[in-house]
Biopython code that builds the backbone (N, CA, C, O; Angstrom):
import numpy as np
from Bio.PDB.StructureBuilder import StructureBuilder

atoms = [
    (1, "MET", "N", (0.841, -1.167, 0.009)),
    (1, "MET", "CA", (-0.014, -0.002, 0.009)),
    (1, "MET", "C", (0.899, 1.258, 0.018)),
    (1, "MET", "O", (1.982, 1.273, 0.604)),
    (2, "HIS", "N", (0.415, 2.262, -0.636)),
    (2, "HIS", "CA", (1.169, 3.494, -0.731)),
    (2, "HIS", "C", (0.527, 4.589, 0.120)),
    (2, "HIS", "O", (0.484, 5.750, -0.286)),
    (3, "ASP", "N", (0.046, 4.227, 1.261)),
    (3, "ASP", "CA", (-0.497, 5.229, 2.151)),
    (3, "ASP", "C", (0.299, 5.213, 3.449)),
    (3, "ASP", "O", (1.164, 4.360, 3.644)),
    (4, "SER", "N", (0.007, 6.147, 4.323)),
    (4, "SER", "CA", (0.820, 6.234, 5.549)),
    (4, "SER", "C", (0.065, 5.783, 6.767)),
    (4, "SER", "O", (0.315, 6.280, 7.865)),
    (5, "LEU", "N", (-0.856, 4.850, 6.606)),
    (5, "LEU", "CA", (-1.621, 4.346, 7.730)),
    (5, "LEU", "C", (-0.786, 3.430, 8.611)),
    (5, "LEU", "O", (-0.063, 2.570, 8.109)),
    (6, "THR", "N", (-0.884, 3.612, 9.920)),
    (6, "THR", "CA", (-0.218, 2.727, 10.869)),
    (6, "THR", "C", (-1.052, 1.437, 10.987)),
    (6, "THR", "O", (-2.219, 1.418, 10.595)),
    (7, "PRO", "N", (-0.462, 0.374, 11.521)),
    (7, "PRO", "CA", (-1.255, -0.834, 11.734)),
    (7, "PRO", "C", (-2.494, -0.599, 12.587)),
    (7, "PRO", "O", (-3.541, -1.188, 12.321)),
    (8, "LEU", "N", (-2.395, 0.246, 13.600)),
    (8, "LEU", "CA", (-3.552, 0.547, 14.441)),
    (8, "LEU", "C", (-4.628, 1.274, 13.651)),
    (8, "LEU", "O", (-5.817, 1.008, 13.825)),
    (9, "GLU", "N", (-4.211, 2.201, 12.774)),
    (9, "GLU", "CA", (-5.182, 2.916, 11.968)),
    (9, "GLU", "C", (-5.894, 1.988, 10.982)),
    (9, "GLU", "O", (-7.063, 2.204, 10.664)),
    (10, "VAL", "N", (-5.202, 0.963, 10.500)),
    (10, "VAL", "CA", (-5.834, -0.001, 9.611)),
    (10, "VAL", "C", (-6.952, -0.725, 10.366)),
    (10, "VAL", "O", (-8.025, -0.958, 9.810)),
    (11, "LEU", "N", (-6.707, -1.077, 11.612)),
    (11, "LEU", "CA", (-7.726, -1.792, 12.413)),
    (11, "LEU", "C", (-8.950, -0.884, 12.579)),
    (11, "LEU", "O", (-10.080, -1.364, 12.488)),
    (12, "GLY", "N", (-8.748, 0.417, 12.820)),
    (12, "GLY", "CA", (-9.842, 1.373, 12.951)),
    (12, "GLY", "C", (-10.550, 1.595, 11.605)),
    (12, "GLY", "O", (-11.773, 1.726, 11.553)),
    (13, "LEU", "N", (-9.779, 1.632, 10.539)),
    (13, "LEU", "CA", (-10.363, 1.809, 9.209)),
    (13, "LEU", "C", (-11.341, 0.684, 8.881)),
    (13, "LEU", "O", (-12.384, 0.930, 8.276)),
    (14, "ARG", "N", (-11.030, -0.492, 9.255)),
    (14, "ARG", "CA", (-11.950, -1.622, 8.966)),
    (14, "ARG", "C", (-13.288, -1.406, 9.656)),
    (14, "ARG", "O", (-14.333, -1.733, 9.093)),
    (15, "TRP", "N", (-13.271, -0.865, 10.857)),
    (15, "TRP", "CA", (-14.527, -0.581, 11.551)),
    (15, "TRP", "C", (-15.322, 0.504, 10.821)),
    (15, "TRP", "O", (-16.536, 0.390, 10.651)),
    (16, "VAL", "N", (-14.608, 1.572, 10.386)),
    (16, "VAL", "CA", (-15.265, 2.627, 9.638)),
    (16, "VAL", "C", (-15.878, 2.089, 8.373)),
    (16, "VAL", "O", (-16.979, 2.490, 7.994)),
    (17, "MET", "N", (-15.192, 1.197, 7.722)),
    (17, "MET", "CA", (-15.729, 0.647, 6.472)),
    (17, "MET", "C", (-16.924, -0.259, 6.738)),
    (17, "MET", "O", (-17.850, -0.294, 5.926)),
    (18, "LEU", "N", (-16.934, -0.985, 7.839)),
    (18, "LEU", "CA", (-18.116, -1.784, 8.200)),
    (18, "LEU", "C", (-19.314, -0.857, 8.422)),
    (18, "LEU", "O", (-20.434, -1.180, 8.024)),
    (19, "GLN", "N", (-19.081, 0.272, 9.044)),
    (19, "GLN", "CA", (-20.128, 1.251, 9.270)),
    (19, "GLN", "C", (-20.660, 1.798, 7.930)),
    (19, "GLN", "O", (-21.867, 1.972, 7.762)),
    (20, "ALA", "N", (-19.774, 2.058, 7.010)),
    (20, "ALA", "CA", (-20.151, 2.561, 5.693)),
    (20, "ALA", "C", (-20.997, 1.546, 4.938)),
    (20, "ALA", "O", (-21.979, 1.913, 4.292)),
    (21, "VAL", "N", (-20.621, 0.268, 5.016)),
    (21, "VAL", "CA", (-21.382, -0.787, 4.373)),
    (21, "VAL", "C", (-22.748, -0.918, 5.049)),
    (21, "VAL", "O", (-23.752, -1.138, 4.372)),
    (22, "PHE", "N", (-22.795, -0.789, 6.347)),
    (22, "PHE", "CA", (-24.059, -0.819, 7.083)),
    (22, "PHE", "C", (-24.976, 0.325, 6.610)),
    (22, "PHE", "O", (-26.184, 0.138, 6.469)),
    (23, "ALA", "N", (-24.399, 1.492, 6.372)),
    (23, "ALA", "CA", (-25.180, 2.627, 5.930)),
    (23, "ALA", "C", (-25.835, 2.376, 4.562)),
    (23, "ALA", "O", (-26.876, 2.951, 4.245)),
    (24, "GLY", "N", (-25.205, 1.507, 3.762)),
    (24, "GLY", "CA", (-25.783, 1.193, 2.465)),
    (24, "GLY", "C", (-27.003, 0.295, 2.574)),
    (24, "GLY", "O", (-27.764, 0.151, 1.616)),
    (25, "SER", "N", (-27.187, -0.306, 3.739)),
    (25, "SER", "CA", (-28.355, -1.153, 4.036)),
    (25, "SER", "C", (-28.524, -2.254, 3.005)),
    (25, "SER", "O", (-27.551, -2.876, 2.578)),
    (26, "VAL", "N", (-29.764, -2.489, 2.611)),
    (26, "VAL", "CA", (-30.055, -3.601, 1.705)),
    (26, "VAL", "C", (-29.514, -3.402, 0.301)),
    (26, "VAL", "O", (-29.314, -4.375, -0.425)),
    (27, "HIS", "N", (-29.275, -2.169, -0.091)),
    (27, "HIS", "CA", (-28.761, -1.896, -1.436)),
    (27, "HIS", "C", (-27.254, -2.072, -1.537)),
    (27, "HIS", "O", (-26.709, -2.202, -2.633)),
    (28, "GLY", "N", (-26.589, -2.078, -0.401)),
    (28, "GLY", "CA", (-25.140, -2.193, -0.393)),
    (28, "GLY", "C", (-24.479, -0.839, -0.547)),
    (28, "GLY", "O", (-25.133, 0.168, -0.817)),
    (29, "SER", "N", (-23.206, -0.838, -0.376)),
    (29, "SER", "CA", (-22.387, 0.372, -0.507)),
    (29, "SER", "C", (-21.380, 0.201, -1.609)),
    (29, "SER", "O", (-20.844, -0.892, -1.794)),
    (30, "THR", "N", (-21.113, 1.247, -2.339)),
    (30, "THR", "CA", (-20.099, 1.171, -3.377)),
    (30, "THR", "C", (-18.725, 1.420, -2.716)),
    (30, "THR", "O", (-18.620, 1.914, -1.594)),
    (31, "GLU", "N", (-17.709, 1.056, -3.461)),
    (31, "GLU", "CA", (-16.356, 1.310, -2.962)),
    (31, "GLU", "C", (-16.129, 2.795, -2.765)),
    (31, "GLU", "O", (-15.342, 3.183, -1.902)),
    (32, "ARG", "N", (-16.804, 3.647, -3.551)),
    (32, "ARG", "CA", (-16.656, 5.105, -3.396)),
    (32, "ARG", "C", (-17.246, 5.560, -2.084)),
    (32, "ARG", "O", (-16.669, 6.420, -1.418)),
    (33, "MET", "N", (-18.384, 5.006, -1.692)),
    (33, "MET", "CA", (-18.990, 5.329, -0.385)),
    (33, "MET", "C", (-18.034, 4.938, 0.726)),
    (33, "MET", "O", (-17.832, 5.701, 1.671)),
    (34, "CYS", "N", (-17.449, 3.765, 0.621)),
    (34, "CYS", "CA", (-16.487, 3.308, 1.640)),
    (34, "CYS", "C", (-15.237, 4.200, 1.629)),
    (34, "CYS", "O", (-14.692, 4.529, 2.682)),
    (35, "TRP", "N", (-14.805, 4.575, 0.457)),
    (35, "TRP", "CA", (-13.602, 5.448, 0.343)),
    (35, "TRP", "C", (-13.867, 6.790, 0.972)),
    (35, "TRP", "O", (-13.033, 7.319, 1.706)),
    (36, "ASP", "N", (-15.047, 7.351, 0.681)),
    (36, "ASP", "CA", (-15.397, 8.680, 1.287)),
    (36, "ASP", "C", (-15.417, 8.599, 2.821)),
    (36, "ASP", "O", (-14.888, 9.474, 3.507)),
    (37, "ALA", "N", (-16.038, 7.532, 3.344)),
    (37, "ALA", "CA", (-16.107, 7.349, 4.793)),
    (37, "ALA", "C", (-14.705, 7.171, 5.364)),
    (37, "ALA", "O", (-14.377, 7.727, 6.412)),
    (38, "ALA", "N", (-13.884, 6.392, 4.666)),
    (38, "ALA", "CA", (-12.541, 6.128, 5.147)),
    (38, "ALA", "C", (-11.683, 7.425, 5.204)),
    (38, "ALA", "O", (-10.952, 7.660, 6.166)),
    (39, "ARG", "N", (-11.802, 8.247, 4.146)),
    (39, "ARG", "CA", (-10.988, 9.461, 4.086)),
    (39, "ARG", "C", (-11.474, 10.491, 5.113)),
    (39, "ARG", "O", (-10.711, 11.382, 5.487)),
    (40, "ALA", "N", (-12.676, 10.393, 5.559)),
    (40, "ALA", "CA", (-13.155, 11.326, 6.612)),
    (40, "ALA", "C", (-12.350, 11.169, 7.870)),
    (40, "ALA", "O", (-12.047, 12.157, 8.539)),
    (41, "GLY", "N", (-11.995, 9.948, 8.209)),
    (41, "GLY", "CA", (-11.243, 9.680, 9.412)),
    (41, "GLY", "C", (-9.749, 9.432, 9.173)),
    (41, "GLY", "O", (-8.910, 9.665, 10.042)),
    (42, "TYR", "N", (-9.455, 8.955, 7.973)),
    (42, "TYR", "CA", (-8.068, 8.608, 7.652)),
    (42, "TYR", "C", (-7.774, 9.188, 6.244)),
    (42, "TYR", "O", (-7.818, 8.462, 5.251)),
    (43, "PRO", "N", (-7.479, 10.483, 6.175)),
    (43, "PRO", "CA", (-7.334, 11.188, 4.890)),
    (43, "PRO", "C", (-6.344, 10.587, 3.913)),
    (43, "PRO", "O", (-6.472, 10.791, 2.706)),
    (44, "ALA", "N", (-5.357, 9.848, 4.405)),
    (44, "ALA", "CA", (-4.337, 9.276, 3.524)),
    (44, "ALA", "C", (-4.807, 8.028, 2.811)),
    (44, "ALA", "O", (-4.065, 7.486, 1.992)),
    (45, "THR", "N", (-6.000, 7.551, 3.085)),
    (45, "THR", "CA", (-6.496, 6.297, 2.532)),
    (45, "THR", "C", (-6.702, 6.404, 1.018)),
    (45, "THR", "O", (-7.340, 7.331, 0.518)),
    (46, "GLY", "N", (-6.142, 5.429, 0.317)),
    (46, "GLY", "CA", (-6.331, 5.356, -1.142)),
    (46, "GLY", "C", (-7.317, 4.263, -1.503)),
    (46, "GLY", "O", (-7.659, 3.409, -0.685)),
    (47, "LEU", "N", (-7.763, 4.313, -2.741)),
    (47, "LEU", "CA", (-8.731, 3.335, -3.219)),
    (47, "LEU", "C", (-8.160, 1.907, -3.168)),
    (47, "LEU", "O", (-8.887, 0.949, -2.906)),
    (48, "GLU", "N", (-6.891, 1.784, -3.415)),
    (48, "GLU", "CA", (-6.247, 0.449, -3.318)),
    (48, "GLU", "C", (-6.397, -0.099, -1.900)),
    (48, "GLU", "O", (-6.685, -1.283, -1.720)),
    (49, "ARG", "N", (-6.208, 0.737, -0.915)),
    (49, "ARG", "CA", (-6.370, 0.311, 0.504)),
    (49, "ARG", "C", (-7.815, -0.058, 0.779)),
    (49, "ARG", "O", (-8.087, -1.057, 1.444)),
    (50, "VAL", "N", (-8.742, 0.738, 0.273)),
    (50, "VAL", "CA", (-10.198, 0.401, 0.483)),
    (50, "VAL", "C", (-10.514, -0.975, -0.075)),
    (50, "VAL", "O", (-11.192, -1.768, 0.579)),
    (51, "ARG", "N", (-10.030, -1.268, -1.280)),
    (51, "ARG", "CA", (-10.278, -2.562, -1.870)),
    (51, "ARG", "C", (-9.610, -3.696, -1.077)),
    (51, "ARG", "O", (-10.192, -4.769, -0.921)),
    (52, "ALA", "N", (-8.416, -3.463, -0.590)),
    (52, "ALA", "CA", (-7.728, -4.477, 0.204)),
    (52, "ALA", "C", (-8.465, -4.743, 1.499)),
    (52, "ALA", "O", (-8.562, -5.894, 1.925)),
    (53, "GLU", "N", (-8.991, -3.701, 2.138)),
    (53, "GLU", "CA", (-9.712, -3.911, 3.392)),
    (53, "GLU", "C", (-11.092, -4.502, 3.160)),
    (53, "GLU", "O", (-11.577, -5.253, 4.006)),
    (54, "LEU", "N", (-11.747, -4.190, 2.035)),
    (54, "LEU", "CA", (-12.976, -4.864, 1.690)),
    (54, "LEU", "C", (-12.713, -6.354, 1.482)),
    (54, "LEU", "O", (-13.507, -7.193, 1.907)),
    (55, "ASP", "N", (-11.610, -6.676, 0.836)),
    (55, "ASP", "CA", (-11.214, -8.086, 0.696)),
    (55, "ASP", "C", (-11.044, -8.733, 2.060)),
    (55, "ASP", "O", (-11.485, -9.864, 2.268)),
    (56, "TYR", "N", (-10.412, -8.033, 2.988)),
    (56, "TYR", "CA", (-10.198, -8.545, 4.313)),
    (56, "TYR", "C", (-11.548, -8.794, 5.012)),
    (56, "TYR", "O", (-11.750, -9.851, 5.611)),
    (57, "LEU", "N", (-12.468, -7.822, 4.934)),
    (57, "LEU", "CA", (-13.770, -7.967, 5.556)),
    (57, "LEU", "C", (-14.551, -9.147, 4.943)),
    (57, "LEU", "O", (-15.287, -9.846, 5.640)),
    (58, "GLU", "N", (-14.380, -9.346, 3.670)),
    (58, "GLU", "CA", (-15.024, -10.466, 3.021)),
    (58, "GLU", "C", (-14.435, -11.796, 3.516)),
    (58, "GLU", "O", (-15.166, -12.744, 3.804)),
    (59, "SER", "N", (-13.120, -11.845, 3.607)),
    (59, "SER", "CA", (-12.479, -13.083, 4.083)),
    (59, "SER", "C", (-12.834, -13.384, 5.519)),
    (59, "SER", "O", (-12.804, -14.542, 5.934)),
    (60, "ALA", "N", (-13.169, -12.360, 6.287)),
    (60, "ALA", "CA", (-13.597, -12.557, 7.679)),
    (60, "ALA", "C", (-15.087, -12.919, 7.765)),
    (60, "ALA", "O", (-15.603, -13.158, 8.857)),
    (61, "GLY", "N", (-15.777, -12.959, 6.618)),
    (61, "GLY", "CA", (-17.180, -13.338, 6.571)),
    (61, "GLY", "C", (-18.148, -12.211, 6.992)),
    (61, "GLY", "O", (-19.304, -12.469, 7.327)),
    (62, "LEU", "N", (-17.659, -10.970, 6.968)),
    (62, "LEU", "CA", (-18.475, -9.858, 7.431)),
    (62, "LEU", "C", (-19.216, -9.125, 6.306)),
    (62, "LEU", "O", (-20.244, -8.491, 6.545)),
    (63, "VAL", "N", (-18.694, -9.215, 5.096)),
    (63, "VAL", "CA", (-19.335, -8.598, 3.929)),
    (63, "VAL", "C", (-19.269, -9.559, 2.750)),
    (63, "VAL", "O", (-18.450, -10.478, 2.725)),
    (64, "THR", "N", (-20.147, -9.331, 1.772)),
    (64, "THR", "CA", (-20.037, -10.001, 0.494)),
    (64, "THR", "C", (-19.714, -8.889, -0.515)),
    (64, "THR", "O", (-20.230, -7.776, -0.419)),
    (65, "LEU", "N", (-18.861, -9.213, -1.467)),
    (65, "LEU", "CA", (-18.427, -8.229, -2.467)),
    (65, "LEU", "C", (-18.872, -8.645, -3.849)),
    (65, "LEU", "O", (-18.886, -9.825, -4.199)),
    (66, "LYS", "N", (-19.234, -7.639, -4.625)),
    (66, "LYS", "CA", (-19.464, -7.829, -6.042)),
    (66, "LYS", "C", (-18.385, -7.001, -6.755)),
    (66, "LYS", "O", (-18.417, -5.771, -6.765)),
    (67, "ARG", "N", (-17.445, -7.719, -7.342)),
    (67, "ARG", "CA", (-16.306, -7.063, -7.997)),
    (67, "ARG", "C", (-16.601, -6.891, -9.491)),
    (67, "ARG", "O", (-17.309, -7.688, -10.106)),
    (68, "SER", "N", (-16.042, -5.842, -10.036)),
    (68, "SER", "CA", (-16.204, -5.585, -11.479)),
    (68, "SER", "C", (-14.943, -4.890, -11.997)),
    (68, "SER", "O", (-14.305, -4.116, -11.282)),
    (69, "GLN", "N", (-14.604, -5.177, -13.236)),
    (69, "GLN", "CA", (-13.514, -4.486, -13.871)),
    (69, "GLN", "C", (-13.916, -3.112, -14.417)),
    (69, "GLN", "O", (-13.065, -2.247, -14.622)),
    (70, "VAL", "N", (-15.217, -2.919, -14.651)),
    (70, "VAL", "CA", (-15.678, -1.660, -15.266)),
    (70, "VAL", "C", (-16.624, -0.839, -14.358)),
    (70, "VAL", "O", (-16.786, 0.364, -14.567)),
    (71, "LYS", "N", (-17.222, -1.462, -13.391)),
    (71, "LYS", "CA", (-18.103, -0.735, -12.473)),
    (71, "LYS", "C", (-17.505, -0.732, -11.097)),
    (71, "LYS", "O", (-16.650, -1.563, -10.791)),
    (72, "PRO", "N", (-17.942, 0.204, -10.241)),
    (72, "PRO", "CA", (-17.445, 0.201, -8.851)),
    (72, "PRO", "C", (-17.834, -1.109, -8.116)),
    (72, "PRO", "O", (-18.893, -1.686, -8.364)),
    (73, "TRP", "N", (-16.971, -1.540, -7.233)),
    (73, "TRP", "CA", (-17.286, -2.666, -6.392)),
    (73, "TRP", "C", (-18.447, -2.278, -5.489)),
    (73, "TRP", "O", (-18.617, -1.108, -5.147)),
    (74, "THR", "N", (-19.248, -3.275, -5.106)),
    (74, "THR", "CA", (-20.292, -3.032, -4.107)),
    (74, "THR", "C", (-20.128, -4.073, -3.002)),
    (74, "THR", "O", (-19.674, -5.196, -3.221)),
    (75, "ALA", "N", (-20.519, -3.641, -1.803)),
    (75, "ALA", "CA", (-20.366, -4.510, -0.642)),
    (75, "ALA", "C", (-21.699, -4.508, 0.134)),
    (75, "ALA", "O", (-22.377, -3.485, 0.231)),
    (76, "LYS", "N", (-22.045, -5.669, 0.674)),
    (76, "LYS", "CA", (-23.229, -5.796, 1.540)),
    (76, "LYS", "C", (-22.799, -6.538, 2.804)),
    (76, "LYS", "O", (-21.922, -7.402, 2.762)),
    (77, "LEU", "N", (-23.414, -6.197, 3.905)),
    (77, "LEU", "CA", (-23.126, -6.882, 5.147)),
    (77, "LEU", "C", (-23.700, -8.283, 5.156)),
    (77, "LEU", "O", (-24.810, -8.499, 4.671)),
    (78, "THR", "N", (-22.982, -9.214, 5.684)),
    (78, "THR", "CA", (-23.542, -10.552, 5.988)),
    (78, "THR", "C", (-24.247, -10.447, 7.334)),
    (78, "THR", "O", (-24.175, -9.409, 7.991)),
    (79, "GLN", "N", (-24.917, -11.495, 7.743)),
    (79, "GLN", "CA", (-25.504, -11.508, 9.051)),
    (79, "GLN", "C", (-24.446, -11.373, 10.139)),
    (79, "GLN", "O", (-24.659, -10.690, 11.141)),
    (80, "ALA", "N", (-23.320, -12.019, 9.939)),
    (80, "ALA", "CA", (-22.220, -11.895, 10.925)),
    (80, "ALA", "C", (-21.720, -10.457, 10.983)),
    (80, "ALA", "O", (-21.423, -9.955, 12.067)),
    (81, "GLY", "N", (-21.625, -9.797, 9.856)),
    (81, "GLY", "CA", (-21.208, -8.396, 9.856)),
    (81, "GLY", "C", (-22.218, -7.526, 10.562)),
    (81, "GLY", "O", (-21.848, -6.629, 11.319)),
    (82, "ARG", "N", (-23.474, -7.779, 10.325)),
    (82, "ARG", "CA", (-24.536, -7.005, 10.989)),
    (82, "ARG", "C", (-24.465, -7.205, 12.510)),
    (82, "ARG", "O", (-24.647, -6.263, 13.282)),
    (83, "ASP", "N", (-24.199, -8.441, 12.917)),
    (83, "ASP", "CA", (-24.073, -8.728, 14.372)),
    (83, "ASP", "C", (-22.936, -7.951, 14.997)),
    (83, "ASP", "O", (-23.055, -7.481, 16.128)),
    (84, "VAL", "N", (-21.825, -7.809, 14.275)),
    (84, "VAL", "CA", (-20.669, -7.067, 14.779)),
    (84, "VAL", "C", (-21.040, -5.587, 14.868)),
    (84, "VAL", "O", (-20.775, -4.944, 15.884)),
    (85, "VAL", "N", (-21.639, -5.051, 13.836)),
    (85, "VAL", "CA", (-22.029, -3.632, 13.844)),
    (85, "VAL", "C", (-23.026, -3.336, 14.935)),
    (85, "VAL", "O", (-22.961, -2.286, 15.575)),
    (86, "ASP", "N", (-23.951, -4.254, 15.153)),
    (86, "ASP", "CA", (-24.991, -4.068, 16.180)),
    (86, "ASP", "C", (-24.527, -4.420, 17.611)),
    (86, "ASP", "O", (-25.311, -4.359, 18.558)),
    (87, "TYR", "N", (-23.263, -4.782, 17.746)),
    (87, "TYR", "CA", (-22.703, -5.166, 19.025)),
    (87, "TYR", "C", (-23.365, -6.430, 19.623)),
    (87, "TYR", "O", (-23.360, -6.624, 20.839)),
    (88, "VAL", "N", (-23.913, -7.255, 18.777)),
    (88, "VAL", "CA", (-24.488, -8.513, 19.199)),
    (88, "VAL", "C", (-23.400, -9.562, 19.371)),
    (88, "VAL", "O", (-23.455, -10.408, 20.263)),
    (89, "ALA", "N", (-22.392, -9.479, 18.473)),
    (89, "ALA", "CA", (-21.280, -10.417, 18.473)),
    (89, "ALA", "C", (-20.009, -9.657, 18.759)),
    (89, "ALA", "O", (-19.915, -8.460, 18.484)),
    (90, "ASP", "N", (-19.017, -10.357, 19.316)),
    (90, "ASP", "CA", (-17.684, -9.734, 19.497)),
    (90, "ASP", "C", (-17.080, -9.431, 18.188)),
    (90, "ASP", "O", (-17.325, -10.130, 17.205)),
    (91, "GLU", "N", (-16.276, -8.382, 18.146)),
    (91, "GLU", "CA", (-15.577, -8.038, 16.894)),
    (91, "GLU", "C", (-14.447, -9.087, 16.719)),
    (91, "GLU", "O", (-13.807, -9.504, 17.685)),
    (92, "PRO", "N", (-14.237, -9.485, 15.475)),
    (92, "PRO", "CA", (-13.160, -10.432, 15.231)),
    (92, "PRO", "C", (-11.816, -9.720, 15.407)),
    (92, "PRO", "O", (-11.738, -8.492, 15.352)),
    (93, "GLU", "N", (-10.791, -10.493, 15.616)),
    (93, "GLU", "CA", (-9.432, -9.977, 15.665)),
    (93, "GLU", "C", (-9.164, -9.289, 14.337)),
    (93, "GLU", "O", (-9.520, -9.812, 13.281)),
    (94, "GLY", "N", (-8.551, -8.143, 14.383)),
    (94, "GLY", "CA", (-8.237, -7.397, 13.156)),
    (94, "GLY", "C", (-9.134, -6.228, 12.927)),
    (94, "GLY", "O", (-8.961, -5.506, 11.946)),
    (95, "ILE", "N", (-10.117, -6.004, 13.821)),
    (95, "ILE", "CA", (-10.992, -4.882, 13.712)),
    (95, "ILE", "C", (-11.021, -4.162, 15.050)),
    (95, "ILE", "O", (-11.218, -4.791, 16.089)),
    (96, "LEU", "N", (-10.825, -2.845, 15.034)),
    (96, "LEU", "CA", (-10.818, -2.049, 16.255)),
    (96, "LEU", "C", (-12.168, -1.340, 16.362)),
    (96, "LEU", "O", (-12.386, -0.289, 15.759)),
    (97, "ARG", "N", (-13.077, -1.947, 17.151)),
    (97, "ARG", "CA", (-14.411, -1.390, 17.323)),
    (97, "ARG", "C", (-14.447, -0.633, 18.631)),
    (97, "ARG", "O", (-13.907, -1.105, 19.632)),
    (98, "PRO", "N", (-15.073, 0.536, 18.646)),
    (98, "PRO", "CA", (-15.191, 1.283, 19.902)),
    (98, "PRO", "C", (-16.003, 0.517, 20.898)),
    (98, "PRO", "O", (-16.726, -0.414, 20.542)),
    (99, "LEU", "N", (-15.887, 0.907, 22.165)),
    (99, "LEU", "CA", (-16.712, 0.288, 23.208)),
    (99, "LEU", "C", (-18.171, 0.480, 22.869)),
    (99, "LEU", "O", (-18.541, 1.437, 22.189)),
    (100, "ARG", "N", (-19.002, -0.435, 23.346)),
    (100, "ARG", "CA", (-20.429, -0.338, 23.099)),
    (100, "ARG", "C", (-21.004, 0.932, 23.696)),
    (100, "ARG", "O", (-20.784, 1.209, 24.875)),
    (101, "PRO", "N", (-21.739, 1.714, 22.907)),
    (101, "PRO", "CA", (-22.325, 2.943, 23.441)),
    (101, "PRO", "C", (-23.306, 2.604, 24.582)),
    (101, "PRO", "O", (-24.031, 1.611, 24.524)),
    (102, "ALA", "N", (-23.307, 3.440, 25.595)),
    (102, "ALA", "CA", (-24.155, 3.202, 26.785)),
    (102, "ALA", "C", (-25.630, 3.129, 26.411)),
    (102, "ALA", "O", (-26.377, 2.351, 27.006)),
    (103, "TRP", "N", (-26.062, 3.923, 25.437)),
    (103, "TRP", "CA", (-27.475, 3.931, 25.070)),
    (103, "TRP", "C", (-27.904, 2.633, 24.352)),
    (103, "TRP", "O", (-29.099, 2.404, 24.170)),
    (104, "ARG", "N", (-26.968, 1.804, 23.954)),
    (104, "ARG", "CA", (-27.336, 0.567, 23.290)),
    (104, "ARG", "C", (-27.581, -0.558, 24.281)),
    (104, "ARG", "O", (-27.899, -1.675, 23.873)),
    (105, "GLY", "N", (-27.441, -0.293, 25.551)),
    (105, "GLY", "CA", (-27.733, -1.305, 26.568)),
    (105, "GLY", "C", (-26.659, -2.255, 26.740)),
    (105, "GLY", "O", (-26.764, -3.164, 27.563)),
]
sb = StructureBuilder()
sb.init_structure("model")
sb.init_model(0)
sb.init_chain("A")
sb.init_seg("    ")
for serial, (resi, resn, name, xyz) in enumerate(atoms, 1):
    if name == "N":
        sb.init_residue(resn, " ", resi, " ")
    sb.init_atom(name, np.array(xyz, "f"), 0.0, 1.0, " ", f" {name:<3s}", serial, name[0])
structure = sb.get_structure()
């Protein structure tokens, strides 16, 4: 990767990207939506990094990806991904999720 993200920032970036995919709901999120969300917190993030981390999230069973050579990639949460976002399941190793908000019980 040609960005300046630290290993800890990469762990946080994965959480941000899960949130972006969650925001896409049933229609899914495009790689551009994930990239925009990523750059809001991690400005050095490039599209290559976004794709690499989407691959990681897919390999962890948290998202499904639809890849294309000509169209933007799209991502949808799996049930396991939704459970992580909703704090129903523990986050897998490799994702830095904030503590559960108090209002979520």
